[in-house]
C-alpha positions as CSV (number, residue, x, y, z in Angstrom):
1,X,4.7,37.7,47.1
2,X,7.5,39.5,49.3
3,X,10.0,41.6,47.0
4,X,12.2,39.1,46.8
5,X,10.4,36.7,45.0
6,X,9.0,39.5,42.9
7,X,13.1,40.5,42.2
8,X,12.9,36.4,41.4
9,X,10.4,36.7,39.0
10,X,11.2,39.9,36.9
11,X,15.1,39.7,37.1
12,X,15.5,43.4,38.3
13,X,17.3,43.5,42.0
14,X,14.8,44.7,45.0
15,X,16.8,47.9,44.9
16,X,15.8,48.4,41.4
17,X,12.1,47.6,42.7
18,X,12.5,50.1,45.7
19,X,13.4,52.9,43.0
20,X,10.6,52.3,41.0
21,X,8.5,53.0,43.9
22,X,10.4,56.2,45.1
23,X,10.1,57.2,41.4
24,X,5.9,56.2,41.0
25,X,6.1,53.6,38.5
26,X,5.2,51.4,41.0
27,X,3.0,51.2,44.1
28,X,3.2,48.2,46.1
29,X,0.5,46.5,48.7
30,X,1.7,46.7,52.3
31,X,1.0,43.8,54.9
32,X,-0.5,44.5,58.5
33,X,3.4,44.2,59.7
34,X,4.4,47.2,57.0
35,X,6.1,44.4,54.7
36,X,5.5,45.1,51.0
37,X,3.5,42.8,49.2
38,X,2.9,42.3,45.2
39,X,0.5,40.6,43.5
40,X,0.9,38.5,39.7
41,X,-0.2,42.4,38.1
42,X,2.9,44.0,40.3
43,X,5.3,41.3,38.1
44,X,3.8,42.5,35.0
45,X,4.3,46.0,35.9
46,X,7.6,45.6,36.8
47,X,8.3,43.3,33.5
48,X,7.2,46.8,31.4
49,X,8.8,49.3,33.4
50,X,11.9,47.2,32.8
51,X,11.8,47.2,29.7
52,X,11.2,50.6,29.2
53,X,14.1,51.6,30.8
54,X,16.4,49.1,29.1
55,X,15.1,50.3,26.6
56,X,16.4,53.9,26.8
57,X,13.4,55.4,28.3
58,X,14.1,57.5,30.9
59,X,12.0,57.0,34.2
60,X,10.3,60.2,34.1
61,X,8.7,59.2,30.8
62,X,8.4,55.5,31.6
63,X,5.8,57.6,34.3
64,X,4.5,59.5,31.7
65,X,4.1,56.5,29.0
66,X,2.0,54.2,31.8
67,X,-0.4,56.6,32.3
68,X,-1.0,57.3,29.1
69,X,-1.8,53.6,28.6
70,X,-4.0,53.7,31.4
71,X,-6.1,56.7,30.6
72,X,-6.6,55.6,27.2
73,X,-7.3,51.8,28.4
74,X,-10.6,53.6,30.2
75,X,-11.3,56.1,27.1
76,X,-10.0,59.0,28.6
77,X,-7.8,61.9,27.4
78,X,-3.9,60.3,27.1
79,X,-2.1,63.3,27.7
80,X,-1.9,67.2,26.6
81,X,0.3,68.6,23.6
82,X,3.9,69.0,25.7
83,X,3.7,65.8,26.8
84,X,3.1,64.3,23.5
85,X,6.0,66.4,22.0
86,X,8.4,65.2,25.2
87,X,7.8,61.3,23.6
88,X,7.8,61.9,19.9
89,X,11.4,64.0,21.2
90,X,12.1,60.2,22.9
91,X,10.7,58.3,20.0
92,X,13.5,59.8,17.6
93,X,15.8,58.7,20.0
94,X,14.8,55.1,20.4
95,X,14.9,54.9,16.5
96,X,18.4,55.5,16.4
97,X,18.8,53.1,19.1
98,X,17.2,50.9,16.8
99,X,18.8,51.3,14.1
100,X,22.3,51.2,15.6
101,X,21.5,48.1,17.1
102,X,20.1,46.9,13.2
103,X,23.4,47.8,11.6
104,X,25.4,46.1,14.4
105,X,23.9,42.9,14.2
106,X,24.1,42.8,10.2
107,X,28.2,43.5,10.7
108,X,27.9,40.2,13.0
109,X,26.0,38.1,10.7
110,X,27.8,39.0,8.2
111,X,31.3,38.6,9.5
112,X,29.9,35.0,10.6
113,X,28.9,34.2,7.6
114,X,32.3,35.3,5.8
115,X,33.7,33.1,8.4
116,X,31.8,30.3,7.3
117,X,30.5,29.9,11.2
118,X,27.1,30.6,9.9
119,X,25.9,27.3,12.3
120,X,26.5,29.9,15.0
121,X,24.4,32.2,13.1
122,X,21.5,30.0,14.4
123,X,22.7,29.2,17.8
124,X,22.4,32.7,18.3
125,X,18.7,33.2,16.8
126,X,17.4,30.1,18.4
127,X,18.5,29.7,21.8
128,X,16.5,27.0,22.9
129,X,19.2,24.8,21.0
130,X,21.8,26.2,22.8
131,X,23.6,23.2,25.3
132,X,22.9,24.1,28.7
């Protein structure tokens, strides 16, 4: 598939896909004419990278994390202590963001319950039931 289809399938812009390539987070195959080509594995990789970035992980650590996952899958040493310390530090920030989002979610739920619009809670948690 070409970059436009990869973008459509993953919800990631073509510009961001190219950025991921520049950051060595993704490597495109090349057709004989020089065009980038992608496979289902690329769809999974872009989705994984985008998810980590959206979770607030800097791209420099996304690369480290993905490389460590690949090494672990091959039963190789995953990362040196220095990298593990960076990831542990990042984990603190991720947990803080999760805690903040949890508090926000709970506040919104409480507000909706207090205003007798509890039906909206079900709709928010069951998107398939929302009118299209």
